[in-house]
C-alpha positions in Angstrom: 0.0 0.0 0.0 2.9 2.3 0.8 4.3 1.7 -2.7 1.0 2.5 -4.3 0.8 5.7 -2.3 4.2 6.7 -3.7 3.1 5.9 -7.2 -0.1 7.8 -6.7 1.7 10.9 -5.8 4.3 10.4 -8.5 1.5 10.3 -11.1 -0.1 13.4 -9.7 3.2 15.3 -9.7 3.8 14.1 -13.3 0.3 15.4 -14.3 1.1 18.8 -12.7 4.4 19.0 -14.4 2.9 18.3 -17.9 0.0 20.6 -17.2 2.1 23.5 -16.1 3.9 23.5 -19.4 0.6 23.9 -21.3 -1.6 26.1 -19.1 -4.1 25.6 -16.3 -7.1 23.4 -15.5 -10.3 24.3 -13.9 -9.1 23.6 -10.3 -6.1 25.9 -10.9 -8.5 28.8 -11.8 -10.3 28.4 -8.5 -7.1 28.1 -6.5 -5.5 31.1 -8.1 -8.6 33.1 -7.5 -8.5 32.3 -3.8 -4.8 33.2 -3.7 -5.3 36.7 -5.1 -4.1 39.4 -2.7 -7.2 41.4 -3.5 -10.2 39.2 -4.1 -12.9 41.0 -6.2 -15.9 41.9 -4.0 -19.5 41.7 -5.0 -22.4 43.2 -3.2 -24.6 40.1 -3.7 -23.6 36.6 -4.7 -26.4 34.1 -5.5 -25.6 30.4 -5.2 -28.0 27.8 -6.6 -27.8 24.0 -5.9 -25.4 24.5 -3.0 -25.2 20.7 -2.5 -23.6 20.4 -6.0 -20.9 23.1 -5.4 -17.4 21.9 -4.6 -15.4 23.2 -1.6 -13.3 25.7 -3.6 -16.4 27.2 -5.2 -18.1 27.6 -1.9 -15.0 29.3 -0.5 -15.0 31.7 -3.5 -18.6 32.6 -2.8 -18.0 33.4 0.8 -14.7 35.3 0.2 -16.1 37.5 -2.6 -19.6 38.3 -1.2 -20.7 41.1 1.0 -24.1 39.4 1.1 -24.9 36.0 -0.2 -28.2 34.1 -0.9 -27.7 30.3 -1.2 -30.3 27.7 -2.1 -29.6 24.1 -1.6 -30.9 20.7 -0.4 -28.5 18.3 1.2 -31.2 15.5 0.7 -30.4 15.9 -3.1 -26.6 15.8 -2.8 -25.8 13.1 -5.4 -22.9 14.7 -7.3 -20.1 13.8 -4.9 -18.1 12.2 -7.8 -17.9 15.7 -9.4 -16.8 17.4 -6.2 -20.2 18.4 -4.8 -20.0 18.4 -1.0 -22.7 18.3 1.6 -20.1 19.7 4.0 -20.6 23.0 2.3 -23.7 23.6 4.4 -21.5 23.9 7.5 -19.7 26.8 5.9 -23.0 28.7 5.6 -24.4 27.9 9.1 -23.8 31.4 10.5 -26.6 32.9 8.4 -30.4 33.4 8.4 -32.0 30.2 7.3 -35.4 29.3 5.8 -36.9 25.9 5.0 -38.8 25.8 1.6 -41.3 23.1 2.2 -43.6 23.9 -0.8 -43.2 21.9 -4.0 -44.6 23.1 -7.4 -44.1 19.8 -9.3 -45.3 16.6 -7.7 -48.7 15.7 -6.3 -49.2 15.5 -2.5 -49.3 11.7 -2.8 -45.8 11.5 -4.4 -44.4 14.1 -1.9 -45.9 12.2 1.0 -44.3 8.9 -0.2 -40.9 10.5 -0.8 -41.1 12.2 2.6 -42.1 9.1 4.6 -39.5 6.9 2.7 -36.7 9.4 3.5 -37.6 10.1 7.1 -38.1 6.4 7.9 -34.5 5.6 6.8 -32.4 8.7 7.6 -30.4 9.2 10.7 -30.2 13.0 10.3 -32.7 14.9 12.5 -32.3 18.0 10.3 -33.7 16.1 7.3 -36.7 15.0 9.3 -37.4 18.6 10.3 -37.0 19.9 6.7 -39.6 17.4 5.4 -42.2 18.3 8.0 -45.0 19.9 6.0 -43.6 18.9 2.6 -46.5 19.5 0.3 -47.6 20.7 -3.1 -48.1 24.5 -3.2 -51.3 24.3 -5.2 -52.7 21.3 -3.3 -52.5 19.0 -6.4 -53.4 15.4 -5.7 -53.4 12.1 -7.6 -52.8 8.4 -7.1 -50.4 6.9 -4.6 -47.1 5.6 -6.0 -47.2 2.0 -7.0 -44.5 -0.5 -6.1 -44.3 -3.5 -8.5 -42.4 -6.6 -7.4 -41.0 -8.1 -10.6 -38.6 -10.9 -11.3 -35.1 -9.7 -12.1 -35.2 -10.9 -15.7 -38.6 -9.2 -16.4 -37.9 -5.8 -15.0 -36.9 -4.1 -18.3 -39.8 -5.7 -20.2 -42.2 -4.5 -17.4 -40.8 -1.0 -17.7 -41.4 -1.0 -21.5 -45.0 -2.3 -21.1 -45.8 0.4 -18.5 -44.1 3.1 -20.7 -46.6 2.2 -23.5 -49.6 2.5 -21.2 -49.0 6.0 -19.8 -50.1 9.3 -21.5 -48.0 12.4 -21.3 -44.2 12.5 -21.0 -42.9 9.4 -19.4 -39.4 8.9 -18.0 -37.8 5.5 -17.3 -35.2 6.4 -14.7 -32.3 4.1 -13.7 -29.6 4.3 -11.2 -26.8 3.3 -13.6 -25.9 3.8 -17.3 -25.7 0.1 -17.9 -29.4 -0.3 -16.9 -30.2 2.2 -19.6 -28.3 0.1 -22.1 -30.5 -2.9 -21.3 -33.7 -0.9 -21.3 -32.7 0.5 -24.7 -32.4 -3.0 -26.1 -35.8 -3.9 -24.8 -37.5 -0.8 -26.1 -35.8 -1.2 -29.5 -36.9 -4.8 -29.7 -40.5 -3.7 -28.8 -40.4 -1.1 -31.6 -41.1 1.8 -29.3 -40.0 5.4 -30.1 -37.9 6.9 -27.4 -35.0 9.3 -26.6 -32.2 8.8 -24.2 -29.9 10.9 -22.1 -27.2 8.3 -22.5 -25.9 6.9 -25.8 -22.8 4.9 -24.9 -20.1 4.0 -27.3 -20.4 0.2 -27.6 -17.7 -2.1 -26.2 -18.7 -4.7 -28.8 -18.1 -2.0 -31.5 -14.7 -1.1 -30.0 -13.6 -4.7 -30.0 -14.8 -5.2 -33.6 -13.0 -2.1 -34.9 -9.7 -3.0 -33.1 -9.9 -6.6 -34.3 -10.4 -5.4 -37.8 -7.5 -3.0 -37.6 -5.3 -5.8 -36.4 -6.3 -7.9 -39.3 -5.5 -5.1 -41.8 -2.1 -4.3 -40.2 -0.8 -7.6 -38.8 1.1 -10.4 -40.6 -0.3 -12.9 -38.0 -2.8 -15.2 -39.8 -4.7 -15.6 -36.5 -5.4 -11.8 -36.3 -6.7 -11.9 -39.9 -8.9 -14.9 -39.1 -10.3 -13.0 -36.1 -11.0 -9.9 -38.3 -13.1 -11.9 -40.7 -15.9 -12.1 -38.2 -16.2 -8.4 -37.6 -18.9 -6.3 -39.5 -16.1 -4.6 -41.5 -14.6 -7.6 -43.4 -15.5 -7.4 -47.1 -17.1 -10.8 -47.5 -20.3 -12.6 -46.6 -20.4 -14.5 -43.3 -20.9 -17.8 -45.3 -17.7 -17.1 -47.2 -15.9 -16.3 -44.0 -17.0 -19.6 -42.4 -15.9 -21.6 -45.5 -12.5 -19.9 -45.7 -11.8 -20.6 -42.0 -12.8 -24.3 -42.3 -9.2 -24.9 -43.2 -7.7 -24.8 -39.7 -4.1 -24.6 -40.8 -4.5 -22.0 -43.6 -1.5 -19.7 -44.1 -1.8 -16.0 -44.7 -1.0 -15.9 -48.4 -3.7 -18.6 -49.1 -6.2 -16.8 -46.9 -5.6 -13.5 -48.7 -5.9 -15.2 -52.1 -9.4 -16.4 -51.1 -10.4 -12.9 -50.2 -9.1 -10.5 -53.0 -11.0 -7.4 -51.7 -9.4 -7.7 -48.3 -6.0 -8.3 -49.9 -6.4 -5.0 -51.8 -7.5 -3.3 -48.7 -4.4 -4.4 -46.8 -2.1 -3.4 -49.7 -3.7 0.1 -49.8 -2.9 0.9 -46.2 0.7 2.1 -46.3 0.7 5.4 -44.5 -0.8 7.1 -41.5 -3.3 8.9 -43.7 -4.3 5.6 -45.3 -5.6 4.5 -41.9 -7.7 7.7 -41.6 -9.0 7.0 -45.1 -9.9 3.5 -44.0 -12.0 5.0 -41.2 -13.6 7.6 -43.3 -14.4 5.4 -46.4 -15.1 2.1 -44.8 -15.4 1.8 -41.0 -17.5 4.8 -40.2 -20.0 4.3 -43.1 -20.6 0.7 -41.9 -20.9 1.9 -38.3 -23.7 4.3 -39.4 -25.7 1.3 -40.5 -25.4 -0.3 -37.1 -26.6 2.8 -35.3 -25.6 5.6 -32.8 -23.5 3.5 -30.5 -21.3 2.1 -33.3 -20.9 5.5 -34.9 -19.9 7.0 -31.5 -17.3 4.3 -31.1 -15.8 4.7 -34.5 -15.3 8.4 -34.1 -13.8 7.9 -30.6 -11.4 5.2 -31.9 -10.3 7.3 -34.8 -9.6 10.2 -32.4 -7.7 7.8 -30.2 -5.6 6.7 -33.2 -4.6 10.3 -33.8 -3.7 10.7 -30.2 -1.6 7.5 -30.3 0.5 8.9 -33.1 1.5 11.7 -30.8 2.0 9.6 -27.7 3.6 6.4 -28.9 7.3 6.3 -29.9 6.6 5.2 -33.5 5.0 7.9 -35.6 4.6 5.8 -38.7 2.0 3.2 -39.5 2.8 0.2 -37.3 4.3 -2.9 -39.0 6.0 -4.9 -36.3 4.0 -7.0 -33.8 5.4 -4.9 -31.0 4.2 -1.6 -32.6 0.8 -3.0 -33.5 0.4 -4.3 -30.0 1.3 -0.8 -28.6 -1.2 0.9 -30.9 -4.1 -1.5 -30.3 -3.4 -1.5 -26.5 -3.7 2.3 -26.5 -7.0 2.1 -28.5 -8.3 -0.6 -26.1 -8.0 1.6 -23.0 -9.6 4.6 -24.7 -12.5 5.9 -22.7 -15.7 5.7 -24.7 -17.7 8.8 -23.7 -21.4 9.0 -23.7 -23.6 11.8 -24.9 -27.2 12.9 -24.8 -29.9 12.7 -27.5 -30.8 16.1 -28.9 -34.5 15.3 -29.2 -36.9 14.3 -26.4 -39.6 11.8 -27.3 -42.7 10.7 -25.4 -40.6 8.1 -23.6 -37.3 9.3 -22.2 -34.6 7.1 -20.7 -32.4 8.8 -18.1 -30.2 8.1 -15.1 -31.1 9.8 -11.8 -28.2 12.1 -12.2 -29.2 13.2 -15.7 -32.8 13.7 -14.6 -32.0 16.0 -11.7 -33.6 19.4 -12.3 -36.1 17.9 -14.8 -39.7 16.8 -14.5 -41.9 14.3 -16.2 -45.7 13.5 -16.1 -44.9 9.9 -15.2 -41.8 8.3 -13.8 -40.9 4.6 -13.9 -38.0 4.1 -11.5 -35.6 1.1 -11.6 -33.5 1.4 -8.4 -30.3 -0.6 -8.1 -28.1 -1.3 -5.2 -24.5 -0.2 -5.6 -21.9 -2.5 -4.3 -19.7 -0.7 -1.8 -16.6 -2.9 -2.3 -13.4 -1.0 -1.6 -10.1 -1.7 -3.1 -6.9 -0.7 -1.4 -6.6 2.1 -3.9 -9.8 3.6 -2.5 -8.4 3.4 1.0 -5.2 5.3 -0.1 -7.2 8.1 -1.7 -9.5 8.3 1.3 -6.5 8.6 3.6 -5.1 11.4 1.5 -8.4 13.3 1.5 -8.9 12.7 5.3 -5.4 14.2 5.9 -6.8 17.3 4.2 -9.9 17.5 6.4 -12.3 15.8 4.0 -14.1 12.7 5.3 -15.3 10.7 2.3 -17.4 8.3 4.4 -19.4 11.3 5.7 -20.0 12.4 2.2 -21.1 9.0 1.0 -23.3 8.3 4.0 -27.0 7.8 2.9 -26.0 8.5 -0.8 -28.4 5.8 -2.0 -31.2 7.3 0.1 -30.6 10.7 -1.5 -30.4 9.3 -5.0 -33.8 7.6 -4.6 -35.3 10.8 -3.2 -34.2 12.7 -6.3 -35.7 10.0 -8.5 -39.1 10.0 -6.7 -39.5 13.7 -6.9 -39.0 13.9 -10.7 -42.6 12.7 -11.2 -45.5 15.2 -11.5 -48.5 12.8 -11.6 -47.5 9.2 -11.4 -44.6 7.4 -9.8 -44.0 3.6 -10.3 -41.1 1.7 -8.8 -40.0 -1.6 -10.3 -38.0 -3.8 -7.8 -37.2 -7.4 -7.0 -37.9 -6.7 -3.3 -41.0 -4.6 -2.6 -40.3 -4.5 1.1 -37.4 -2.1 0.6 -39.8 0.5 -1.0 -43.3 -0.2 0.1 -44.8 2.1 2.7 -48.2 0.9 3.9 -49.8 4.4 4.3 -48.3 6.1 1.3 -48.0 3.5 -1.5 -49.6 0.5 -3.2 -47.9 -2.8 -3.8 -48.6 -5.1 -6.7 -47.0 -8.0 -8.5 -46.4 -7.9 -12.2 -45.3 -10.3 -14.9 -44.0 -9.2 -18.3 -42.9 -10.9 -21.4 -39.7 -9.9 -23.1 -39.9 -8.6 -26.6 -39.3 -11.5 -28.9 -38.7 -9.5 -32.1 -34.9 -9.5 -32.2 -33.3 -7.3 -34.8 -31.9 -10.1 -36.9 -30.7 -8.2 -40.0 -26.9 -9.1 -40.0 -27.0 -10.3 -43.6 -28.3 -6.8 -44.7 -25.5 -5.2 -42.7 -23.0 -7.5 -44.4 -24.5 -6.6 -47.8 -24.1 -2.9 -47.0 -20.5 -3.6 -46.0 -19.9 -5.1 -49.5 -21.7 -2.1 -51.1 -19.5 0.4 -49.3 -16.5 -1.6 -50.5 -17.6 -1.3 -54.1 -18.6 -5.0 -54.4 -22.0 -4.3 -55.8 -22.7 -7.7 -57.4 -21.6 -9.5 -54.3 -23.9 -7.3 -52.2 -26.9 -8.0 -54.5 -26.1 -11.7 -54.5 -26.0 -11.8 -50.7 -29.4 -10.1 -50.4 -30.9 -12.6 -52.8 -29.1 -15.6 -51.3 -31.4 -18.5 -50.3 -28.7 -21.0 -49.7 -29.1 -23.3 -46.7 -25.7 -23.7 -45.1 -25.4 -23.0 -41.4 -26.9 -26.3 -40.3 -24.5 -28.2 -42.7 -21.6 -26.1 -41.4 -22.2 -27.2 -37.8 -23.1 -30.7 -38.7 -19.9 -31.1 -40.8 -17.8 -29.8 -37.9 -19.2 -32.4 -35.5 -19.0 -35.3 -38.1 -15.3 -34.4 -38.8 -14.2 -34.4 -35.2 -11.8 -37.2 -34.5 -10.3 -35.8 -31.2 -10.9 -33.3 -28.5 -8.9 -32.0 -25.5 -9.5 -30.4 -22.2 -9.2 -26.9 -23.6 -11.5 -27.8 -26.5 -14.4 -28.9 -24.2 -17.4 -26.7 -24.0 -18.1 -24.8 -20.7 -21.4 -25.4 -19.0 -23.9 -23.3 -17.0 -25.2 -24.1 -13.6 -28.6 -24.9 -15.2 -26.9 -27.7 -17.3 -26.9 -25.8 -20.6 -23.7 -25.7 -22.6 -21.8 -22.6 -23.6 -22.5 -23.2 -27.2 -21.6 -19.7 -28.4 -18.1 -19.8 -27.0 -17.6 -23.2 -28.5 -18.8 -22.0 -31.9 -16.5 -19.0 -31.9 -13.4 -20.6 -30.4 -13.6 -24.1 -31.9 -15.7 -24.0 -35.1 -14.5 -20.6 -36.3 -11.1 -20.7 -34.7 -11.3 -17.1 -33.3 -8.6 -16.9 -30.6 -7.3 -14.1 -28.5 -3.7 -13.3 -29.3 -1.5 -11.2 -27.0 2.1 -10.9 -25.7 1.3 -12.9 -22.6 0.3 -16.0 -24.7 3.5 -15.7 -26.7 5.5 -15.4 -23.5 3.7 -18.5 -22.1 4.6 -20.6 -25.2 8.3 -19.4 -24.9 8.5 -20.4 -21.3 6.9 -23.9 -21.9 9.3 -24.6 -24.7 12.4 -23.5 -22.7 11.2 -25.5 -19.7 11.0 -28.6 -21.9 14.6 -28.1 -23.2 15.8 -27.4 -19.7 14.4 -30.8 -18.5 16.0 -32.5 -21.5 19.3 -30.9 -20.5 19.5 -29.3 -23.9 20.6 -25.8 -24.8 17.8 -23.2 -24.5 17.6 -19.4 -24.9 15.2 -17.0 -23.5 14.1 -13.4 -24.1 14.7 -10.8 -21.4 11.0 -11.0 -20.5 11.1 -14.8 -20.1 14.3 -15.0 -18.0 12.7 -14.5 -14.5 10.1 -17.1 -15.4 12.7 -19.7 -16.2 14.6 -18.9 -13.0 11.4 -19.8 -11.2 11.1 -23.0 -13.2 14.6 -23.9 -11.9 13.5 -23.2 -8.3 10.4 -25.5 -8.7 12.4 -28.3 -10.3 14.8 -28.2 -7.3 11.8 -28.5 -5.0 10.7 -31.5 -6.9 14.1 -33.1 -7.0 14.5 -32.5 -3.2 11.3 -34.6 -2.8 13.1 -37.5 -4.4 11.8 -37.4 -7.9 14.9 -38.0 -10.1 13.4 -39.3 -13.4 11.5 -37.0 -15.7 9.6 -37.2 -19.0 9.1 -33.7 -20.4 6.1 -32.9 -22.6 4.3 -36.3 -22.9 1.6 -36.3 -25.6 -1.1 -38.9 -24.9 -4.4 -39.5 -26.7 -6.4 -42.4 -25.4 -9.9 -42.9 -26.6 -12.8 -41.4 -24.6 -14.2 -45.0 -24.5 -11.1 -46.1 -22.5 -12.0 -43.2 -20.0 -15.5 -44.5 -19.6 -17.5 -42.6 -22.3 -19.5 -43.9 -25.2 -17.3 -42.5 -28.0 -14.2 -43.4 -30.0 -13.0 -39.8 -30.0 -9.4 -39.4 -29.0 -8.7 -37.3 -25.9 -5.5 -35.4 -26.7 -3.4 -34.5 -23.6 -0.1 -32.7 -23.6 1.4 -33.0 -20.1 4.2 -30.6 -19.4 6.3 -33.0 -17.3 6.0 -36.4 -15.6 8.4 -37.0 -12.7 9.0 -40.5 -11.2 10.1 -41.7 -7.8 10.2 -45.5 -7.4 6.6 -46.6 -8.4 5.1 -43.1 -7.8 4.4 -40.5 -10.5 4.0 -36.7 -10.3 2.4 -34.7 -13.1 3.5 -31.1 -13.2 1.9 -28.3 -15.2 3.7 -25.0 -15.7 1.5 -22.0 -15.2 2.5 -18.5 -16.3 -0.7 -17.0 -14.7 -0.1 -13.7 -12.8 -2.2 -15.0 -9.9 -3.7 -18.3 -8.6 -7.4 -17.3 -9.3 -7.9 -20.2 -11.9 -6.3 -22.9 -9.7 -9.5 -24.8 -9.3 -10.1 -25.0 -13.1 -6.5 -26.0 -13.5 -7.0 -28.9 -11.1 -9.9 -30.1 -13.2 -7.4 -30.4 -16.1 -4.8 -32.1 -13.9 -7.4 -34.6 -12.6 -8.2 -35.4 -16.3 -4.5 -35.9 -16.9 -4.3 -38.3 -14.0 -7.0 -40.4 -15.6 -5.4 -40.3 -19.0 -1.9 -41.3 -17.7 -3.5 -44.1 -15.6 -5.4 -45.5 -18.5 -2.6 -45.0 -21.1 0.3 -46.4 -19.1 -1.8 -48.8 -16.9 -0.7 -47.1 -13.7 -3.0 -47.3 -10.6 -4.6 -43.9 -9.9 -3.3 -43.8 -6.3 0.2 -43.9 -7.6 -0.2 -40.6 -9.5 -0.1 -37.2 -7.9 -0.3 -33.8 -9.6 1.2 -30.3 -9.0 1.2 -26.9 -10.5 4.3 -24.8 -10.9 3.2 -21.1 -10.9 6.2 -19.3 -12.3 4.8 -15.8 -13.1 3.0 -14.6 -10.0 3.0 -10.8 -9.5 0.7 -8.2 -8.1 -1.7 -6.3 -10.3 0.3 -3.1 -9.7 4.0 -3.4 -10.2 5.5 -2.6 -6.8 9.0 -3.6 -7.8 8.8 -6.9 -5.9 9.5 -9.0 -9.0 8.0 -12.2 -10.4 7.4 -15.0 -7.8 7.0 -18.7 -8.0 4.8 -21.2 -6.1 4.8 -24.9 -6.0 1.1 -25.9 -5.5 0.8 -29.6 -4.7 -2.8 -29.5 -3.5 -4.5 -32.6 -4.9 -7.8 -32.3 -6.9 -11.0 -33.4 -5.3 -12.0 -36.7 -7.0 -15.4 -34.9 -7.8 -13.5 -32.5 -10.1 -13.5 -35.2 -12.8 -17.3 -35.1 -12.6 -17.1 -31.6 -13.9 -14.9 -32.7 -16.8 -17.3 -35.5 -17.5 -20.2 -33.1 -17.8 -18.3 -31.1 -20.4 -17.4 -34.2 -22.3 -21.0 -35.5 -22.2 -22.2 -32.1 -23.4 -19.9 -32.2 -26.4 -21.1 -35.8 -27.2 -24.7 -34.8 -27.0 -24.1 -32.1 -29.6 -22.3 -34.5 -31.8 -25.2 -36.9 -31.6 -27.8 -34.2 -32.1 -26.6 -30.9 -33.7 -30.2 -29.5 -33.3 -29.6 -29.6 -29.5 -26.5 -27.4 -30.1 -28.6 -24.9 -32.0 -31.3 -25.0 -29.3 -28.8 -24.2 -26.6 -27.0 -21.6 -28.8 -30.3 -19.7 -29.3 -31.3 -20.0 -25.6 -28.0 -18.5 -24.7 -29.1 -15.2 -26.2 -30.9 -14.3 -22.9 -27.7 -14.7 -20.9 -25.3 -11.9 -20.0 -21.6 -11.9 -20.5 -18.9 -9.6 -19.1 -16.7 -7.9 -21.7 -14.4 -4.9 -21.3 -15.8 -3.9 -18.0 -19.5 -4.2 -18.6 -22.3 -6.8 -18.9 -24.3 -7.2 -22.0 -26.8 -9.7 -23.4 -25.3 -12.2 -25.7 -28.2 -11.6 -28.2 -26.5 -8.3 -29.0 -23.5 -10.0 -30.5 -23.3 -9.8 -34.3 -22.0 -13.4 -34.8 -24.8 -14.7 -32.5 -27.4 -12.7 -34.5 -26.0 -13.9 -37.8 -26.1 -17.5 -36.9 -29.7 -17.3 -35.5 -30.8 -15.3 -38.6 -29.4 -18.0 -40.9 -30.8 -20.8 -38.8 -34.3 -19.2 -38.8 -34.2 -18.9 -42.6 -33.5 -22.6 -42.9 -36.4 -23.6 -40.6 
């Protein structure tokens, strides 16, 4: 933690150093004003929304005012992340104070509910006093707020159904931006017209654009394969599937099978050519996918321009190292959100964006915010506390204040959708009902049209027309042929499974059928370490890059630990492939296993697997693999299971933040639970069920669309993925 604090300060000092060479930021303007020997004086200073003013701004108001008039409500202090501080009210305590208890927006029923909700949960006596007599100035009345208890997976559908039923301007208000993204998808699928205060650039779009750029710039055939399944590759999805059916295809052959892409790669020779690629190809296609894709494309193009200034190489990247540096910079680019310019009958908004606004009807979707603190938070809190600012005091009752703001946006009707009504139901002030809702089932399956537009943008007019008129039935055959041609599998090739027993069909389709794989420097380093470790055990000459050297030193340390345990005989990198039938399954498929090292002591064996993971978070999954290897070695070499043990050699352990402590090793000889092979068995049986009945694969693939996945820091429904939509679209056409 001390090391992090040092780095934190170093980063801040570096920012100040760079900034001072270029000018000042907003905080500097405030600080410099307060440091003036003669601060300008004003007879009257008016301060609105005092709770949203930061400490420096409050000090300026006090220092420059002969008389001040401040209006604020600490119950609506929700902008702490922007510097707003409820502690400002203490600065203005020595003044004449009034409580404004009349409201000109909401009905008395809504105000009564908001008041009772707040006073029943707050620990602040001042808040209770302020809400005494809280009422509508004109005596407007209406219906009591309604609390609907809805299943978690039906909340967004329920919000859309209610939005259709109200007259007047209706706001669907959420606590987080990510809730808005999910409501947006439901409204779009329902065909409802709406506006939003939040259009986020899409993480899917960012990943697609970066993957496509890698394919254009890189000489790695895997990167080109990956780029073929982005919306920007100039061929139909059917052609992309057929090209990648050849698993060991080399780059020249792949490019010969896709002449338009070959020409595109050859045309990108300069920095300006990349800009032209954005302007002529990427951005037009993003327009066809909508606002989120377009926002992403412009943000990534801007980041590309920034990268040329920041990164050492100012030319178009050609080496793997330069391409990795560029795409890493693009990957960490913040994707900013922006507001819609036009308000429709239904408006989507977060509580923070809705503050200061009013709507005839409000449908509120509260959400609990996890208060998990990392050690970085504690360091920042300590620094602020040393300066007299208690963050805990600022954050106290923040959720209560946020909900209060949401409730009081409603003029006539307030509806709250929650999974637990008891948190919001007040007997005397609200009504409680249960509600079911059906999700919209009209998915926007138009990927073939997007692909056709891609071809049109690229000047391939005949190909675009052919794709739009295409009636070929091919997706079922593609999947069926994959399963029929399988003659082996391996632990890493097995499909994952969900708790409900369903298989992770989408991941299997992408990773195994299409051969889309992540490539990064860590994977290359891992391969280098494994190869060098094998040569080391064979007592052959081996070399290592500078990055790999500390890993190999750790390999030596773990080998010494094993030798000290009495294991003096070793077989490095054994490749075994017994049939699944020999392992107890009804299949002749081979189960390929590559064991890093097998050590022997008398009649006992030790399987060792080298791991270059940065932490031990995946140890349980690794033990599943090692338990499978135990079974394989036992069957293949006719060795009793109780004579075989396993171990992991972690050789790349290091903290998430580089504290200078170096790369550590750990010899983990914890033995797997025998039940862990049951998990492996479920995965094998899942694969065999798909081989036996490909229709079951499609069934699980389609059902997966309702599941969420975590990508690039956020959750999204799988049904938003372009590959998923393309496959489902083709499958539906064939049925």
